[in-house]
PLY file of the C-alpha trace (Angstrom):
ply
format ascii 1.0
element vertex 80
property float x
property float y
property float z
element edge 79
property int vertex1
property int vertex2
end_header
3.68 -22.14 -13.86
6.47 -23.00 -16.39
4.34 -22.37 -19.35
3.41 -18.82 -18.09
5.29 -16.11 -19.50
5.24 -12.38 -18.60
6.32 -9.54 -20.65
7.58 -5.93 -19.92
7.51 -2.93 -22.50
11.07 -1.81 -23.09
11.82 1.89 -23.38
12.07 1.30 -27.34
8.58 -0.15 -27.24
9.51 -3.79 -27.66
7.97 -6.46 -25.40
10.62 -8.36 -23.44
10.19 -11.48 -21.56
10.44 -11.10 -17.83
12.40 -14.14 -16.58
12.48 -15.57 -12.93
11.46 -18.37 -10.55
7.94 -19.59 -10.40
7.30 -17.58 -7.04
8.62 -14.42 -8.50
6.45 -14.94 -11.71
3.36 -15.64 -9.63
4.00 -12.41 -7.41
4.78 -10.24 -10.46
1.45 -11.55 -12.21
-0.54 -10.91 -9.03
0.79 -7.26 -8.88
0.18 -6.59 -12.47
-3.38 -7.88 -12.31
-4.09 -5.97 -9.17
-2.84 -2.77 -10.64
-4.96 -3.21 -13.72
-8.13 -4.85 -12.22
-10.51 -2.06 -12.70
-9.34 -1.41 -16.29
-9.08 -4.99 -17.46
-11.89 -6.65 -15.41
-14.18 -3.81 -14.03
-13.30 -4.93 -10.56
-12.38 -2.43 -7.74
-9.18 -3.80 -5.88
-9.79 -4.25 -2.12
-6.91 -6.25 -0.72
-3.92 -8.48 -1.55
-3.08 -11.60 0.76
-6.49 -11.02 2.70
-6.62 -13.52 5.74
-9.71 -15.74 5.90
-9.63 -15.64 9.73
-8.81 -18.00 12.43
-11.00 -20.90 11.53
-9.70 -21.52 7.94
-6.31 -20.00 8.68
-5.88 -19.15 4.88
-5.59 -16.23 2.70
-7.16 -14.72 -0.39
-4.58 -13.72 -2.97
-6.54 -10.76 -4.26
-9.94 -9.51 -3.13
-12.05 -7.07 -5.02
-15.59 -5.87 -5.79
-17.48 -6.01 -9.15
-19.72 -3.12 -10.47
-22.57 -4.53 -8.33
-20.46 -4.57 -5.22
-20.23 -8.27 -5.16
-17.02 -9.83 -3.84
-14.54 -11.09 -6.34
-11.91 -13.61 -5.32
-8.74 -14.17 -7.48
-6.60 -17.01 -6.72
-3.07 -17.51 -8.26
-2.00 -21.13 -8.22
0.41 -23.43 -9.63
-1.17 -26.52 -11.03
1.45 -28.82 -12.31
0 1
1 2
2 3
3 4
4 5
5 6
6 7
7 8
8 9
9 10
10 11
11 12
12 13
13 14
14 15
15 16
16 17
17 18
18 19
19 20
20 21
21 22
22 23
23 24
24 25
25 26
26 27
27 28
28 29
29 30
30 31
31 32
32 33
33 34
34 35
35 36
36 37
37 38
38 39
39 40
40 41
41 42
42 43
43 44
44 45
45 46
46 47
47 48
48 49
49 50
50 51
51 52
52 53
53 54
54 55
55 56
56 57
57 58
58 59
59 60
60 61
61 62
62 63
63 64
64 65
65 66
66 67
67 68
68 69
69 70
70 71
71 72
72 73
73 74
74 75
75 76
76 77
77 78
78 79
């Protein structure tokens, strides 16, 4: 995720780049997307880091429902 850049709004209204490690950037991006899912994507947020059960032993980064109550899975991955 070295090409990913995150920004925050400074008190004076300027956009300031958020610097950090890949993990920190992924977590920050996930939290921001989850906080704005309804407004940005029309998806109702349900869960973060949702376990997939004992068979798969994985997790879904972000789980939500669209306007038709269809599950939406969002995965944040680092593909180098």
